C-alpha positions as CSV (number, residue, x, y, z in Angstrom):
1,M,10.9,-3.1,11.3
2,D,9.4,-4.9,8.4
3,C,6.1,-6.6,8.5
4,P,6.3,-10.3,9.2
5,T,5.5,-12.6,6.3
6,R,2.5,-15.1,6.4
7,R,4.9,-17.9,7.0
8,E,6.7,-16.2,9.8
9,L,3.2,-15.3,11.5
10,L,2.0,-19.1,11.2
11,R,5.5,-20.1,12.8
12,I,4.9,-17.6,15.6
13,I,1.4,-18.4,16.5
14,G,1.7,-22.3,15.7
15,S,2.9,-23.0,19.2
16,A,0.6,-20.6,21.0
17,S,-2.8,-21.3,22.4
18,V,-3.7,-17.8,22.1
19,C,-3.0,-14.9,19.4
20,A,-2.6,-11.6,20.7
21,L,-1.2,-9.8,17.4
22,T,-4.4,-7.9,16.9
23,G,-6.0,-8.2,20.2
24,F,-8.0,-11.0,18.7
25,S,-8.2,-14.5,20.4
26,W,-7.6,-17.3,17.9
27,L,-9.3,-19.5,20.4
28,S,-12.2,-17.3,20.7
29,A,-12.6,-17.5,16.6
30,Q,-12.4,-21.2,17.1
31,E,-15.4,-21.3,19.7
32,A,-17.3,-18.9,17.3
33,S,-16.8,-21.0,14.4
34,R,-17.9,-24.1,16.4
35,Q,-21.1,-22.2,17.5
36,R,-21.8,-21.3,13.9
37,A,-21.2,-25.0,12.6
38,G,-23.1,-26.5,15.8
39,K,-26.1,-24.4,14.5
40,S,-25.9,-25.7,11.0
41,G,-25.4,-29.3,11.9
42,A,-21.7,-29.4,10.3
43,P,-19.5,-32.5,11.2
44,K,-17.1,-31.8,13.8
45,Q,-13.9,-31.8,11.6
46,E,-15.5,-28.9,9.8
47,Q,-16.3,-26.9,12.9
48,E,-12.6,-26.2,13.6
49,L,-11.2,-22.9,12.3
50,S,-7.6,-23.7,11.8
51,I,-4.6,-21.4,12.4
52,E,-3.9,-21.1,8.8
53,Q,-7.7,-20.3,8.0
54,W,-7.6,-17.8,10.9
55,M,-4.4,-16.1,9.4
56,D,-5.9,-16.0,5.9
57,E,-8.9,-14.1,7.4
58,W,-6.6,-11.8,9.2
59,M,-4.3,-11.0,6.5
60,H,-7.2,-10.4,4.1
61,N,-8.5,-7.8,6.4
62,R,-5.2,-5.9,6.6
63,P,-4.9,-3.8,3.2
64,A,-2.3,-1.3,4.1
65,L,1.0,-3.0,5.5
66,G,4.2,-1.0,6.6
67,T,4.6,2.2,8.5
68,L,5.1,5.1,6.2
69,T,8.8,6.4,6.6
70,V,10.2,8.9,4.2
71,S,13.0,11.4,3.4
72,R,12.8,14.4,1.2
73,F,15.1,16.0,-1.3
74,V,15.0,20.0,-1.2
75,E,12.1,20.0,-3.6
76,R,8.7,18.4,-2.6
77,V,10.1,15.0,-3.7
78,W,10.3,12.2,-1.2
79,Y,11.7,8.7,-1.3
80,L,10.9,5.6,0.8
81,R,13.0,4.6,3.9
82,A,10.8,1.5,4.6
83,P,8.6,-0.8,2.2
84,I,5.0,-0.3,2.1
85,S,2.4,-2.7,0.8
86,W,-1.4,-2.9,-0.2
87,R,-3.5,-6.3,-0.1
88,P,-7.1,-6.6,-1.6
89,S,-9.7,-7.5,0.7
90,K,-12.5,-9.9,0.6
91,G,-14.4,-8.9,-2.7
92,Q,-11.4,-7.1,-4.3
93,E,-9.7,-10.3,-5.4
94,A,-9.8,-9.0,-8.9
95,L,-7.1,-6.4,-8.0
96,K,-3.3,-7.5,-7.6
97,P,-1.5,-6.8,-4.5
98,V,1.0,-3.7,-4.4
99,D,4.6,-3.9,-3.1
100,V,6.5,-0.6,-3.0
101,P,10.4,-1.1,-2.2
102,V,12.7,0.9,-0.2
103,G,14.0,3.8,-2.1
104,F,10.9,4.4,-4.4
105,V,10.9,8.1,-5.3
106,T,7.6,9.9,-5.2
107,D,5.7,13.4,-5.0
108,F,2.8,12.1,-2.9
109,A,-0.4,13.4,-4.7
110,S,0.3,15.2,-7.8
111,I,-2.1,18.3,-7.0
112,P,-1.6,21.4,-8.8
113,R,-0.1,24.0,-6.5
114,P,-3.0,26.5,-6.4
115,F,-5.1,23.8,-4.6
116,W,-2.4,23.0,-1.8
117,A,-4.1,24.8,0.6
118,L,-7.0,22.5,0.4
119,L,-5.5,19.5,-0.7
120,P,-1.8,19.4,0.2
121,P,0.2,16.7,-1.6
122,E,1.3,15.0,1.5
123,G,-2.1,14.9,3.1
124,E,-3.9,12.1,4.8
125,Y,-4.0,10.3,1.3
126,A,-0.3,10.3,1.2
127,Y,0.0,6.4,1.7
128,A,-2.7,5.8,-1.0
129,A,-0.8,8.5,-3.3
130,I,2.6,6.6,-3.1
131,L,0.9,3.1,-3.9
132,H,-0.9,4.9,-6.8
133,D,2.5,6.6,-8.0
134,Y,4.4,3.3,-7.9
135,I,1.6,1.7,-10.3
136,Y,1.7,4.5,-12.6
137,W,5.4,4.4,-12.8
138,F,5.7,0.6,-13.3
139,Q,2.2,0.2,-15.2
140,D,2.2,-3.7,-14.5
141,R,-1.6,-3.4,-14.5
142,P,-4.4,-1.2,-15.9
143,R,-4.7,2.3,-15.0
144,T,-8.1,1.7,-13.8
145,S,-6.8,-0.7,-11.3
146,A,-4.2,2.0,-9.9
147,D,-7.1,4.5,-9.6
148,M,-9.3,2.1,-7.7
149,I,-6.7,1.1,-5.3
150,L,-6.1,4.7,-4.6
151,K,-9.7,5.1,-3.7
152,L,-10.0,2.1,-1.6
153,T,-6.9,2.9,0.4
154,M,-8.0,6.4,0.9
155,E,-11.1,5.0,2.3
156,E,-9.4,2.6,4.6
157,F,-7.3,5.6,5.9
158,G,-10.6,7.3,6.8
159,V,-10.2,10.2,4.3
160,S,-13.6,12.1,4.0
161,A,-15.7,11.0,1.4
162,P,-15.7,14.4,-0.5
163,T,-11.8,14.3,-0.6
164,V,-12.0,10.9,-1.8
165,S,-14.5,11.5,-4.4
166,T,-12.6,14.7,-5.7
167,I,-9.2,13.0,-5.9
168,Y,-10.7,9.9,-7.4
169,K,-12.6,11.9,-9.9
170,A,-9.5,13.8,-10.9
171,V,-7.2,10.9,-11.6
172,R,-9.8,9.3,-13.7
173,L,-10.2,12.5,-15.7
174,G,-6.7,13.6,-16.0
175,G,-4.5,10.6,-14.9
176,G,-3.8,9.5,-18.6
177,A,-1.5,12.2,-19.2
178,A,0.7,11.3,-16.3
179,W,0.6,7.6,-17.2
180,R,1.6,8.3,-20.9
181,N,4.4,10.8,-19.6
182,N,5.7,8.1,-17.2
183,A,6.0,5.7,-20.0
184,T,7.9,8.4,-22.1
185,L,10.2,8.8,-19.2
186,K,11.0,5.2,-18.6
187,R,11.8,4.8,-22.2
188,K,14.3,7.7,-21.9
189,G,16.0,5.7,-19.1
190,E,14.6,7.4,-16.1
191,R,14.5,5.3,-13.0
192,R,12.6,5.8,-9.7
193,V,14.2,3.5,-7.1
194,L,17.0,4.6,-5.3
195,K,20.3,2.2,-4.7
196,R,22.0,5.1,-2.7
197,F,20.5,7.8,-0.5
198,P,21.9,11.3,-0.4
199,E,23.7,12.3,2.8
200,D,23.7,16.3,2.0
201,P,20.3,17.5,3.1
202,K,20.7,20.4,0.5
203,I,20.9,18.0,-2.5
204,R,18.1,18.4,-5.1
205,W,16.3,15.7,-6.9
206,S,16.9,17.4,-10.2
207,D,20.6,16.8,-9.4
208,W,20.3,13.5,-7.9
209,N,18.5,12.1,-10.7
210,K,21.2,12.9,-13.2
211,N,23.5,10.2,-11.8
212,P,22.6,6.5,-12.9
213,D,24.8,5.1,-10.2
214,N,22.1,6.2,-7.6
215,F,19.4,3.8,-8.9
216,E,18.5,0.3,-9.0
């Protein structure tokens, strides 16, 4: 199921006295706001926490949006069956949101095969790796931003600090080659968002990729 938009969420809770979307009561937030404002002597009209303000607060604290749903080619290449997104939290406003569409093709984390026993490509950092892959492919922002979003998302998913540090340092040191290679592949006409999904479980990415009609 797709995540509801901010407008839809506002409509849903606009007629309700209590919001239970995250187990957090909007009325409780109102009360907390009134108590804080009362201590500071703020006027009554500034003491109320509006629904829209609460929604802004809630949305800013949900960086990762969308359950990871993927299918795989014979090779270790996957494609999204549902969209995923990332939103900057407070203090991260310099980073732009990321919206990865259905059909995006990814190899998760591009980790060399000798290290798969310790760091498998589809490890706990898989969600973060897809966001990273998407930015590295479309290159709509600096590479440094892509790497930082990878780091922040891994931290959000509770990936261990040593693993986060190892992967982040690796992409900072070696990601430039992948960035340049993606730019070259795009100039040659390669695409990475599927329009049609394969029905044959034995299909290979190397074969599916040859037909331009399979892509957006």
